N, C-alpha and C positions, 0 to 999 in steps of 0.2 A: 371475829376477833382471833380465833386460831386457824392458822392455815399452814400448809405446806409449800415451800419455795424449792423448786428445783433448778439445777444449773449443771453444766458440764458436757452437754451434747455438742455434735459437731460431725464434720466429715472427716473421715480417716481412711487411709488405705488398708487393704487387706493385711493382717499380720500386726497392725498397729494397736495401740492402747488408748483408752479414754478413762476418765474417773468421772462418775455422776456423784453430785451431792444433793442431799435432801435435808433441809432444816425445817424443823417444827417451830413456828412462831406463835407468840402469844403466852397466855397464862397456861402453862403446862405443868400438871402435877405429876403425872407419869406416863411413859410410852410403853405399852405392852409388846407392840410388834412393828417393825417397819420393814419396808421392802420395795421391790419394783415388779411391776407387770409391764409387758411390752405388746405392741399390736403392730404388725406389719402390714403391708398392702394387701388387702384382700383376705386377711386372716383374723382369727379369733384373738382377743386379748388372753394372754397367757402369763403365768407366773415365772419369773426370773429367778428371784432370790428373795429370802426373808431372813430377818434376825430377831430373836425375841429378847425380852428384857433381862434375861438371864444369859445371853450370848449364844443360844442355840441357833443354828442356821440350817437352811433348806434351800437347794438349788434344783433347778430344771435340768434333766440329764443332758440337754444340749449344750450347757454351759459349764458343767462341772469340770473342774480342772483348769478352766480359763478365767472364770470370774470369781471374785472375792467380796463378800459384803461384810462391812464392820461398822461400828459406830462409836460416836463419842458422846456419851451420856451427859457430860457437863455441858455441851453446846446443843443437846437435843438434836443431833445430827447424825444421819446414816450416809455410808459412802459405797458406792459399787465400783470397784477396780475391775475393768474390762481389759483383758490382754488377748492377743492372738486373735483379733476380731476377724470375722468372716462376713462375706457379703449377706448371709443369711441372718445375720444379727441386725441388719438394717430394720429399723422400727421406731415408732414413738414409745419412749420409755416413760411410765407413769409411776411415781412415787405413792406408796399407800402406808398409812399408819393407823393403828388402833391405839388412842391415847385418851388420857382423861384431863381435862381442864377444870373450869369451875362448874362442875356437873358430872354426869354419867359418862361412861365409855362411849367414845365417838369414833367413827371410822371416816378417814379423810382422804382426799386424793389430790396429788400435785397437779399442776397445769400441764405435765407432759414436756419433754424434751426430745428433739429429733436427734437419732443417732443414724448416721448414713455411712456405709462401709463401701467403698468403691475405689477402683483403680483409675 
C-alpha cells in the first residue's frame, strides 16, 4: 500500500537539465530520508544524493555543484534538480526512502527512471 512513484527521466543533451520527482504514496506517517541512487551500464549502484527529515543533504562528489536535492514535506515528495548534465550521468536513477506508515520504519525503492545524456 506504500510505494514510491518516480518520474522525470528522459533524453537530454550534454549541458542540459532534468528534474526528477519521487512521491511517497499511501498512508505515510513520516519520512526520515529520501534520495536517489543510480546505476550506469556495467557499474555498481551508487548514492547520488540524500535529504533527511530535517533538511540535511549529502551528495556524491561527482555531482556536487551540479545537482540539488530538495523536498516538499506536505506532498511527501522529493526532487532532484540535475544541471550541467554529462554523458557519465547516464544511468537508471532509483528513488529510495526510509519511512514510517502503519507500522515500523520501512526502506523502499522506486521503479527507476532512465536518464540518458547524449548529443
